C-alpha positions as CSV (number, residue, x, y, z in Angstrom):
1,M,-80.8,0.4,19.7
2,L,-81.5,4.1,19.5
3,K,-84.7,3.5,17.4
4,I,-85.9,0.8,19.7
5,R,-85.5,3.2,22.6
6,K,-87.4,5.9,20.9
7,M,-90.3,3.5,20.0
8,L,-90.4,2.3,23.6
9,V,-90.7,5.9,24.9
10,V,-93.4,6.8,22.4
11,A,-95.5,3.7,23.4
12,L,-95.2,4.6,27.1
13,L,-96.3,8.2,26.4
14,F,-99.3,7.5,24.3
15,G,-100.4,4.2,25.9
16,S,-100.2,5.0,29.6
17,F,-100.6,8.8,29.6
18,S,-103.0,9.6,26.8
19,G,-104.1,12.8,28.6
20,L,-100.6,14.3,28.8
21,V,-100.2,17.5,26.8
22,W,-97.0,19.3,26.2
23,A,-96.9,23.0,25.9
24,E,-93.7,24.7,24.8
25,E,-92.7,28.2,24.3
26,K,-89.6,28.9,22.4
27,N,-88.7,32.0,24.2
28,E,-88.7,30.1,27.6
29,E,-86.4,27.1,26.5
30,K,-83.2,26.5,28.5
31,I,-80.5,24.1,27.5
32,L,-77.8,22.6,29.8
33,P,-75.0,20.3,28.9
34,F,-75.4,16.7,30.1
35,V,-72.8,15.4,32.6
36,E,-72.9,11.8,33.6
37,G,-73.9,11.4,37.3
38,Q,-74.7,15.1,37.7
39,Q,-78.5,16.2,38.1
40,P,-79.9,19.3,36.5
41,P,-81.2,22.1,38.8
42,E,-84.7,21.8,40.2
43,A,-87.3,22.6,37.5
44,E,-89.9,25.4,38.0
45,D,-93.6,24.8,38.4
46,G,-95.1,23.8,35.1
47,Y,-91.6,22.9,33.7
48,S,-89.5,19.9,33.5
49,W,-85.9,19.0,32.4
50,C,-86.1,16.8,29.4
51,L,-83.0,14.7,28.4
52,I,-82.6,15.1,24.7
53,T,-80.5,12.6,22.8
54,E,-79.2,13.4,19.3
55,P,-77.8,10.4,17.5
56,A,-74.5,10.6,15.6
57,V,-74.8,11.7,12.0
58,Y,-72.9,9.6,9.4
59,K,-72.5,10.2,5.7
60,E,-71.5,7.7,3.0
61,V,-68.2,8.4,1.2
62,K,-66.9,6.5,-1.8
63,K,-63.2,6.2,-2.3
64,E,-60.9,4.4,-4.6
65,V,-58.8,1.5,-3.0
66,L,-56.1,-0.8,-4.3
67,I,-57.5,-4.2,-5.0
68,S,-54.2,-5.8,-6.4
69,P,-50.8,-4.1,-6.7
70,A,-48.9,-3.8,-10.0
71,T,-46.7,-6.8,-10.9
72,Y,-45.0,-8.5,-13.8
73,Y,-44.0,-11.9,-15.0
74,T,-41.2,-13.1,-17.2
75,E,-42.0,-14.8,-20.5
76,K,-39.2,-16.8,-22.2
77,I,-38.8,-16.3,-26.0
78,P,-37.1,-19.4,-27.5
79,P,-34.0,-19.0,-29.7
80,V,-34.4,-18.7,-33.5
81,Y,-32.4,-21.0,-35.7
82,E,-32.0,-21.2,-39.5
83,T,-30.2,-23.6,-41.8
84,R,-27.1,-22.3,-43.5
85,E,-24.4,-23.7,-45.9
86,E,-20.8,-23.3,-44.8
87,Q,-17.5,-24.3,-46.4
88,I,-15.1,-26.2,-44.1
89,M,-11.5,-27.2,-44.7
90,V,-11.0,-30.9,-45.1
91,S,-7.3,-30.8,-45.4
92,P,-5.0,-27.7,-44.9
93,E,-2.6,-26.3,-47.5
94,K,0.6,-28.3,-47.6
95,R,4.1,-28.1,-49.2
96,R,5.8,-31.0,-51.0
97,A,9.7,-31.1,-51.0
98,V,11.3,-31.8,-54.4
99,Y,15.0,-32.5,-54.6
100,V,16.9,-30.7,-57.4
101,P,20.4,-32.2,-58.0
102,A,23.5,-30.1,-58.3
103,E,24.9,-29.0,-61.7
104,Y,28.6,-29.5,-62.6
105,K,31.0,-28.7,-65.5
106,T,34.5,-29.9,-66.5
107,E,37.4,-27.5,-66.3
108,T,41.1,-27.7,-66.9
109,V,43.0,-26.4,-63.9
110,Q,46.5,-26.3,-62.5
111,K,46.8,-28.5,-59.5
112,L,49.4,-27.9,-56.9
113,V,51.6,-31.0,-56.4
114,S,53.9,-29.6,-53.8
115,E,54.0,-26.2,-52.3
116,K,57.0,-23.9,-52.3
117,S,59.4,-24.9,-49.5
118,F,62.9,-24.4,-48.1
119,T,65.7,-26.7,-47.2
120,Y,68.9,-26.1,-45.3
121,E,72.4,-27.1,-46.5
122,V,75.2,-27.6,-43.9
123,I,78.8,-26.6,-44.8
124,P,81.2,-28.6,-42.6
125,P,83.9,-26.8,-40.6
126,Q,87.6,-26.6,-41.7
127,W,90.4,-28.1,-39.6
128,E,94.3,-28.4,-39.6
129,W,96.8,-30.5,-37.6
130,V,99.5,-28.7,-35.5
131,D,102.0,-29.7,-32.7
132,E,101.4,-28.1,-29.3
133,T,103.1,-28.4,-25.9
134,V,100.5,-29.1,-23.3
135,E,100.8,-29.3,-19.5
136,V,100.1,-32.8,-18.3
137,S,100.0,-32.0,-14.6
138,P,100.5,-28.6,-12.9
139,E,103.1,-27.7,-10.3
140,T,101.9,-29.0,-6.9
141,K,102.9,-29.0,-3.2
142,E,102.9,-32.3,-1.3
143,P,102.4,-31.9,2.5
144,I,104.8,-33.8,4.9
145,A,103.1,-35.0,8.1
146,A,104.5,-33.8,11.5
147,V,106.2,-36.4,13.8
148,D,105.6,-36.0,17.6
149,T,108.3,-37.3,20.1
150,Y,107.0,-39.4,23.1
151,K,108.7,-40.9,26.3
152,V,107.6,-43.9,28.3
153,N,106.9,-43.5,32.1
154,R,105.9,-46.4,34.5
155,E,102.9,-45.6,36.6
156,T,100.9,-47.5,39.2
157,I,97.1,-47.1,39.0
158,Q,94.4,-48.4,41.3
159,V,92.3,-51.1,39.7
160,A,89.8,-51.8,42.5
161,P,89.3,-49.7,45.7
162,M,89.2,-51.0,49.3
163,R,85.8,-52.5,50.2
164,R,83.9,-54.5,52.8
165,E,81.9,-57.6,52.0
166,M,79.6,-60.0,53.9
167,V,81.3,-63.4,53.9
168,K,79.6,-66.7,55.0
169,V,81.5,-68.5,57.9
170,K,81.1,-71.7,59.7
171,C,78.5,-71.6,62.5
172,V,76.1,-73.8,64.4
173,K,75.0,-76.8,62.5
174,G,71.9,-76.1,60.4
175,K,72.3,-72.4,60.4
176,D,74.0,-69.8,58.1
177,C,76.3,-67.2,59.7
178,Y,77.8,-64.2,58.0
179,A,80.8,-61.9,58.9
180,V,82.1,-58.6,57.6
181,A,85.4,-59.1,55.8
182,E,87.7,-56.2,54.6
183,C,89.1,-56.4,51.1
184,K,92.3,-54.5,50.2
185,A,92.5,-52.2,47.3
186,K,94.0,-53.6,44.0
187,N,96.8,-51.7,42.1
188,K,98.4,-52.3,38.7
189,T,101.6,-50.9,37.2
190,L,101.4,-49.7,33.6
191,D,103.8,-48.0,31.0
192,V,102.3,-44.7,29.9
193,E,103.6,-42.6,26.9
194,Q,103.8,-38.9,27.4
195,L,104.3,-36.2,24.6
196,E,107.8,-34.9,24.9
197,Q,107.9,-32.7,21.7
198,K,105.2,-31.9,19.2
199,G,106.3,-32.2,15.5
200,E,105.8,-29.5,12.8
201,E,104.1,-30.1,9.4
202,T,106.2,-29.3,6.3
203,E,105.6,-29.2,2.4
204,K,107.5,-30.7,-0.6
205,M,107.3,-28.9,-4.1
206,I,106.5,-31.2,-7.1
207,P,107.3,-29.5,-10.5
208,A,104.7,-29.4,-13.4
209,T,104.8,-32.1,-16.1
210,K,104.6,-31.1,-19.8
211,A,104.3,-33.0,-23.1
212,T,104.2,-32.3,-26.9
213,V,101.0,-33.5,-28.7
214,R,99.6,-33.2,-32.2
215,V,96.1,-31.6,-32.2
216,R,93.5,-30.6,-34.8
217,K,92.8,-26.8,-34.9
218,L,89.6,-25.3,-36.2
219,L,90.1,-22.9,-39.1
220,K,86.5,-22.2,-40.0
221,E,83.3,-23.1,-38.2
222,A,80.5,-25.0,-39.8
223,E,77.7,-23.0,-41.7
224,T,74.0,-23.6,-42.5
225,R,72.6,-22.2,-45.8
226,K,68.9,-21.8,-46.7
227,V,68.0,-23.2,-50.1
228,E,64.5,-22.5,-51.7
229,I,62.6,-25.3,-53.5
230,P,60.0,-23.8,-55.9
231,A,56.4,-25.1,-56.0
232,Q,55.4,-27.8,-58.5
233,Y,52.1,-27.9,-60.5
234,E,50.4,-30.2,-62.9
235,T,47.5,-29.7,-65.3
236,I,44.4,-31.8,-64.6
237,E,40.6,-31.9,-65.5
238,K,38.1,-31.7,-62.7
239,Q,34.4,-31.3,-62.1
240,V,33.5,-27.8,-61.0
241,L,30.2,-27.1,-59.2
242,V,28.0,-24.7,-61.2
243,K,24.8,-24.8,-59.0
244,P,24.5,-26.7,-55.7
245,A,21.8,-29.2,-55.0
246,E,18.7,-27.7,-53.4
247,I,15.3,-28.7,-52.1
248,K,12.3,-26.8,-53.6
249,Y,8.9,-26.8,-52.0
250,E,5.8,-27.1,-54.2
251,P,2.5,-25.9,-52.6
252,I,-0.5,-28.3,-52.4
253,P,-3.7,-26.2,-52.1
254,A,-6.1,-26.9,-49.2
255,K,-9.3,-28.9,-49.8
256,F,-12.7,-27.6,-48.8
257,T,-16.3,-29.0,-48.7
258,T,-19.7,-27.5,-48.3
259,I,-21.8,-28.6,-45.3
260,T,-25.3,-27.6,-44.1
261,K,-25.7,-26.8,-40.4
262,L,-28.3,-25.2,-38.1
263,V,-27.2,-21.8,-36.9
264,M,-28.7,-19.8,-34.1
265,V,-29.8,-16.4,-35.4
266,E,-31.2,-15.0,-32.2
267,P,-30.5,-16.4,-28.8
268,E,-33.1,-17.2,-26.2
269,K,-34.6,-14.0,-24.6
270,E,-36.7,-13.1,-21.6
271,K,-39.6,-10.7,-22.0
272,K,-41.0,-8.8,-19.1
273,V,-44.8,-8.5,-19.2
274,E,-46.2,-5.8,-16.9
275,I,-49.5,-6.4,-15.1
276,P,-51.0,-3.0,-14.0
277,A,-52.5,-2.5,-10.5
278,K,-56.3,-2.9,-10.0
279,Y,-58.4,-0.3,-8.2
280,G,-62.1,-0.2,-7.1
281,E,-64.6,2.0,-5.4
282,V,-65.9,1.1,-1.9
283,A,-68.5,2.9,0.2
284,E,-67.5,3.9,3.7
285,R,-69.5,5.6,6.5
286,V,-67.8,8.6,7.8
287,L,-68.8,10.3,11.1
288,E,-70.1,13.8,10.3
289,S,-71.2,14.8,13.8
290,P,-70.9,12.7,17.0
291,A,-73.9,11.7,19.2
292,K,-74.7,14.2,22.0
293,M,-77.0,14.5,25.0
294,Y,-78.2,17.7,26.8
295,W,-80.9,18.9,29.2
296,K,-83.8,21.0,27.8
297,H,-86.1,23.0,30.0
298,A,-89.7,22.7,28.7
299,R,-93.3,23.4,29.8
300,V,-95.6,20.5,30.6
301,A,-99.5,20.6,30.7
302,A,-99.9,18.3,33.7
303,P,-96.8,18.2,35.8
304,D,-98.5,16.2,38.6
305,R,-98.7,13.3,36.2
306,V,-95.1,13.5,35.0
307,T,-93.6,12.3,38.2
308,C,-94.2,8.7,37.3
309,L,-92.0,9.1,34.2
310,I,-88.9,10.7,35.8
311,D,-85.8,8.6,35.1
312,K,-82.6,8.3,37.0
313,Y,-81.9,11.9,36.2
314,K,-85.2,12.9,38.0
315,S,-86.5,14.4,34.8
316,F,-89.1,13.5,32.1
317,P,-87.5,12.0,29.0
318,C,-89.5,14.3,26.7
319,A,-89.4,11.7,23.9
320,A,-91.8,13.7,21.8
321,L,-89.3,16.5,21.6
322,S,-86.3,14.3,20.8
323,V,-84.5,15.2,17.6
324,Q,-85.4,12.6,15.0
């Protein structure tokens, strides 16, 4: 856009105003900063304010950028096998039981028939017959019962007391009538014994009774005597154990055989493969100095013809003096 603008300004200058001549003196140049919406001061005769536009300056810089980051992948390494021979046990070691009978020998020995023992002999007691007077019954006292003396008296006693009773009497026909009748008391005469004299109890002596009897008297008591009976033996022949029966164990060796099998020597592995990062160079435009605009005070050859070129800032663009 900036180049098109410059070309347009140059066409206007050289096509429409071919007779315009610029005259500049370096010692008379004045520069004012450009402020949007603010006009420069009024120019002197033979001078004009030119709006100078300096485009932004860029430079090309090359830098290294990351195209793809570093990464990795896992590679599986299969296990390694090899064929080997190996001995395996077909049957384990065993032991077989063998019976060994007992060993005997014949010996002459004394056999005990009966052990030593004891018996007891009883010696009976010794007696003699003698005459003795013995008491058959001892002397005793026989009690005599006491006899009481009674006399008989006649007494009258009342059997039934006097009383009153209701007695049925004759009355009007068809009705029962009662009257109170008085009954006399009833008495009875009895013979009653009364103690006249109480009797006293006495005793009667009965002498002892004796008799002569023939009795057996002990002279010596019975005795028990211990008698020893010696042990009895007899000579016999018998089988004597020399060595008892036993069970011996004979070893039976284990049996082996050789087999061929596939054995893993190395297990499956995982290998990490690194992929380095990739970098590349790219060109980049970097702003060295930004675009700027300012007013420049310059002399013109024909100021009366410049009025037709004054822009919105009331000044001649001065395209010929613009910084290329």
